[in-house]
C-alpha positions as CSV (number, residue, x, y, z in Angstrom):
1,M,-34.7,13.0,20.0
2,K,-35.0,9.4,19.0
3,N,-34.7,10.3,15.4
4,I,-31.5,12.2,16.0
5,V,-30.0,9.2,17.8
6,K,-31.0,6.9,15.0
7,I,-29.5,9.1,12.4
8,A,-26.3,9.5,14.3
9,L,-26.0,5.7,14.8
10,G,-26.7,5.1,11.2
11,A,-24.1,7.6,10.0
12,T,-21.5,6.0,12.4
13,L,-22.3,2.6,11.0
14,L,-21.9,3.8,7.4
15,L,-18.6,5.5,8.2
16,A,-17.3,2.3,9.9
17,I,-18.2,0.1,7.0
18,G,-17.0,2.6,4.4
19,S,-13.6,3.1,6.0
20,T,-13.0,-0.7,6.2
21,T,-13.6,-1.2,2.5
22,V,-11.3,1.6,1.5
23,S,-8.3,0.5,3.6
24,A,-5.3,-1.0,1.9
25,D,-4.0,-4.5,2.6
26,V,-0.4,-5.7,3.0
27,A,-1.3,-9.2,1.7
28,K,-3.0,-7.7,-1.4
29,G,0.1,-5.5,-1.9
30,Q,2.3,-8.5,-1.8
31,K,0.1,-10.4,-4.2
32,L,0.0,-7.4,-6.6
33,Y,3.8,-7.0,-6.4
34,T,4.3,-10.6,-7.3
35,K,1.8,-10.5,-10.1
36,K,2.3,-7.0,-11.6
37,L,5.9,-5.9,-10.8
38,K,8.2,-8.7,-9.8
39,K,9.0,-9.8,-13.4
40,A,9.5,-6.3,-14.7
41,C,11.6,-5.3,-11.7
42,G,13.7,-8.4,-11.6
43,I,14.0,-8.3,-7.8
44,T,12.0,-10.0,-5.0
45,G,9.5,-8.1,-2.9
46,A,11.9,-8.2,0.0
47,Q,14.6,-6.5,-2.0
48,M,12.1,-3.9,-3.3
49,A,10.6,-3.1,0.1
50,G,14.1,-3.0,1.6
51,K,15.2,-0.2,-0.7
52,H,13.9,2.3,2.0
53,T,13.1,2.4,5.7
54,Q,9.5,2.7,7.0
55,G,10.0,6.4,7.5
56,E,11.3,6.9,4.0
57,W,8.4,4.9,2.5
58,T,6.0,7.0,4.6
59,E,7.5,10.3,3.3
60,I,7.4,9.1,-0.3
61,N,3.7,8.1,0.2
62,E,2.8,11.4,1.8
63,A,4.4,13.2,-1.1
64,G,2.4,11.1,-3.5
65,G,5.5,9.5,-5.0
66,I,5.0,5.8,-4.6
67,A,4.3,5.2,-8.3
68,A,7.2,7.4,-9.3
69,E,9.6,5.6,-6.9
70,I,8.5,2.2,-8.3
71,Q,9.3,3.4,-11.8
72,T,12.7,4.8,-10.6
73,I,13.7,1.5,-9.0
74,C,12.2,-0.5,-11.8
75,P,12.7,1.3,-15.1
76,N,11.0,-1.5,-17.0
77,V,7.6,-0.7,-15.3
78,K,5.8,1.6,-17.7
79,S,3.0,2.7,-15.4
80,V,1.4,1.9,-12.0
81,K,-2.3,2.0,-11.6
82,E,-3.3,4.5,-8.9
83,K,-5.8,2.0,-7.4
84,Y,-2.8,-0.3,-6.5
85,V,-0.7,2.4,-4.9
86,P,-2.1,2.1,-1.3
87,H,-1.6,-1.7,-1.4
88,F,2.0,-1.3,-2.6
89,Y,2.6,1.3,0.1
90,D,1.3,-1.0,2.8
91,F,3.4,-3.9,1.5
92,F,6.6,-1.8,1.2
93,N,6.1,-0.2,4.6
94,E,5.4,-3.5,6.3
95,Y,8.6,-5.1,4.9
96,A,10.9,-2.0,4.8
97,S,14.6,-2.4,5.6
98,D,14.2,-1.5,9.2
99,S,11.0,-3.5,9.9
100,G,12.5,-6.9,10.6
101,N,9.8,-8.6,8.6
102,V,10.5,-10.7,5.5
103,P,7.9,-11.4,2.8
104,S,7.4,-14.7,1.1
105,C,7.8,-13.4,-2.4
C-alpha cells in the first residue's frame, strides 16, 4: 500500500513539474514578437494583437492557424517557428482588441 501511494505522489509531482515547463508565457511572447516579428511586420505588438478579439485569437489557435495568421497580417514574415507559436498566442490573446490591456512594445 505504501508503495502505491509513493508511486502516485511521484507521478503527480512529475506531472506538475512537466506541465509548468511546457506552458507558454505572455512576457516571452512579447519579447519574441519584438525580436522576431516587429521589424518584418512594421507594426507594434499592440496593433498586431489588436487585429482580433480574444475569442477570435482562441479560435485561430484551436484551428492551428496562428502561424498562418501571422503570415497573413505580416506578408514579409517568411516562416514562424512552431516552438514560438504558443508564446505568440498567449501574447496576442492577452493584448487582444477587447482585453483592455496594452503591451509596452
